[in-house]
C-alpha positions in Angstrom: -13.7 87.5 -35.5 -14.4 84.2 -38.0 -12.7 86.2 -40.7 -10.0 86.5 -38.2 -9.9 83.1 -37.0 -9.9 82.1 -40.3 -6.5 84.2 -41.3 -5.1 82.7 -38.5 -5.7 79.3 -39.4 -4.5 80.3 -43.5 -1.4 81.4 -41.4 -0.8 78.9 -39.5 -1.0 76.3 -42.3 1.4 78.5 -44.9 3.8 78.6 -42.0 3.3 74.7 -41.5 3.9 74.1 -45.4 7.2 76.3 -45.1 8.7 74.5 -42.8 7.8 71.2 -44.3 9.1 72.8 -47.8 12.5 73.8 -46.2 13.3 70.3 -44.3 12.6 68.5 -47.2 15.2 70.7 -48.9 17.6 70.3 -46.6 17.7 66.8 -46.1 17.6 66.3 -49.5 20.6 68.3 -50.2 22.2 66.3 -46.7 21.2 62.6 -47.7 20.1 62.3 -51.6 16.6 61.8 -52.0 16.3 58.3 -51.8 18.7 58.2 -47.8 15.5 60.6 -46.7 12.1 59.6 -45.0 9.1 61.5 -45.1 9.7 60.3 -41.2 12.2 62.3 -40.8 11.1 64.9 -43.3 8.7 65.1 -40.5 10.4 65.9 -37.3 13.1 68.4 -39.0 9.6 70.2 -39.8 8.6 69.7 -36.5 4.9 68.1 -37.4 3.5 65.2 -37.3 4.2 62.1 -40.1 1.0 62.9 -41.7 0.8 66.4 -42.0 4.0 65.9 -44.4 1.4 63.5 -46.3 -1.3 66.1 -46.3 0.6 69.2 -47.4 2.9 67.5 -49.5 1.3 63.7 -51.1 4.1 62.1 -51.8 7.8 62.0 -51.1 7.9 62.9 -54.8 5.3 65.5 -55.3 7.4 67.1 -52.5 10.2 66.4 -54.3 9.1 68.1 -57.3 6.9 70.8 -56.6 10.1 72.4 -54.1 12.1 71.8 -58.2 8.8 73.5 -59.6 8.4 76.7 -57.1 12.7 77.3 -57.8 12.6 76.7 -61.8 8.9 78.2 -62.7 9.5 81.7 -61.8 12.7 81.7 -64.4 10.9 80.5 -66.7 8.7 83.1 -66.1 11.5 85.6 -66.5 13.4 84.2 -69.5 10.3 83.5 -71.7 9.1 87.3 -70.5 12.3 89.4 -71.0 13.1 87.1 -74.3 15.3 89.5 -76.9 14.7 89.9 -81.0 18.1 87.8 -81.9 19.8 85.3 -83.8 18.4 82.0 -83.2 21.0 80.7 -80.9 21.3 83.2 -78.8 16.9 83.6 -78.1 17.2 79.6 -77.3 20.5 80.4 -75.1 18.2 83.2 -73.2 15.7 80.6 -72.1 19.0 78.5 -71.2 21.2 79.5 -69.5 19.4 80.8 -66.3 18.1 77.2 -66.0 21.2 75.0 -66.4 22.4 77.8 -63.5 19.9 76.8 -61.4 20.7 73.0 -62.2 24.4 73.8 -61.1 23.4 75.6 -58.3 21.8 72.9 -56.3 23.4 69.4 -57.4 22.1 67.0 -55.6 18.7 67.9 -55.7 18.8 68.5 -59.6 20.0 65.6 -60.0 16.9 62.9 -58.1 14.6 65.5 -59.7 16.5 64.7 -62.8 16.2 61.0 -62.4 12.6 61.2 -61.5 11.4 63.2 -64.8 11.2 61.1 -67.6 8.7 58.8 -65.1 6.1 61.3 -63.5 2.7 60.9 -62.9 -0.3 62.3 -60.8 0.3 64.8 -58.9 4.4 65.4 -59.4 3.9 65.5 -63.0 1.4 67.9 -62.8 3.7 70.2 -61.1 5.9 70.3 -63.7 3.7 70.8 -67.1 3.2 74.2 -67.5 6.6 75.4 -67.0 7.6 72.7 -69.7 4.6 74.0 -71.6 5.9 77.3 -71.0 9.5 76.7 -72.2 8.2 74.4 -75.1 6.2 77.1 -76.5 8.8 79.8 -76.4 10.5 77.3 -77.8 8.2 77.3 -80.8 7.8 81.1 -80.6 11.3 81.0 -81.2 11.5 78.1 -84.4 8.5 80.6 -86.4 10.4 83.3 -86.2 13.4 82.2 -87.1 11.5 80.7 -90.3 9.8 83.8 -90.6 13.0 85.9 -91.4 14.5 82.9 -93.2 17.2 81.6 -90.7 15.7 78.5 -90.7 13.9 76.9 -93.3 10.7 77.3 -94.0 9.4 73.1 -94.3 10.7 73.0 -90.5 8.2 71.7 -88.7 7.4 73.8 -85.9 6.6 71.6 -82.8 8.7 68.6 -83.9 11.7 71.5 -84.2 11.0 73.0 -80.1 11.0 69.6 -79.2 14.1 68.5 -80.8 16.0 71.7 -79.0 14.5 70.4 -76.1 16.3 67.4 -76.3 19.1 69.1 -76.9 18.9 70.9 -73.3 17.7 68.4 -71.6 21.0 66.3 -72.9 22.5 69.2 -72.0 21.4 68.9 -68.5 22.1 65.4 -67.9 25.6 65.9 -69.3 26.3 68.1 -66.9 25.1 66.4 -64.1 26.8 63.6 -64.6 30.0 62.5 -62.6 31.3 60.8 -65.7 31.7 64.3 -67.4 32.4 66.5 -64.1 31.4 69.9 -66.4 30.8 72.9 -64.8 28.0 75.2 -66.0 30.1 77.5 -67.7 31.7 74.3 -69.7 27.8 72.9 -70.4 26.9 76.3 -71.6 29.5 76.3 -74.0 28.8 72.7 -75.6 25.0 73.4 -75.7 25.2 76.4 -77.7 27.7 74.8 -79.7 25.4 71.6 -80.4 23.0 74.1 -81.1 24.6 75.2 -83.4 25.4 72.5 -85.3 21.8 71.7 -85.3 21.0 74.9 -86.5 23.2 73.8 -89.4 21.0 71.2 -90.5 17.7 73.2 -90.1 19.2 76.7 -92.1 18.0 77.8 -94.9 20.5 78.3 -97.7 19.8 82.3 -97.3 20.7 82.1 -93.6 24.4 79.8 -94.3 
């Protein structure tokens, strides 16, 4: 009986959390991050305001939990299916699905990107695994490109991986900026060409 009651409680908690997440995402998209209050999320989800904070801790953490829950599977899928091939092609294999994800919900993406550099606490810890997984995969790409002579042997592994990530991050910002108003196809093309230009600087003579 206790186990049955526990199962019911767990299901109720899970259902409540899903309602909160769905309500938050709907309001973030409709009203924007700044225009959405915790009280509004609670009303939309049909729960008390305090309940939202119990599950989501803060509005920041809730926003980034929503994004992590959608982005992390994309990162895992891209990393686990990383093919052999040229340096730029392999980087694009990681970045293309993420660019498409950002482009599919630009209002939510802008809120995430705007907050990302300044995150602390629970919100920051939500992004750390995906970021580490992505940069780790980039380091592997750099290392294997060095081993086959596509990149110079003296290229610093971690520094190069972080540089490639910075190029990708700039592509995301450019795509989401109202000033450029670029499509995901345009952003993908620019990112590929930028990585190819970067390769000129990092590449070995043998690969050129």
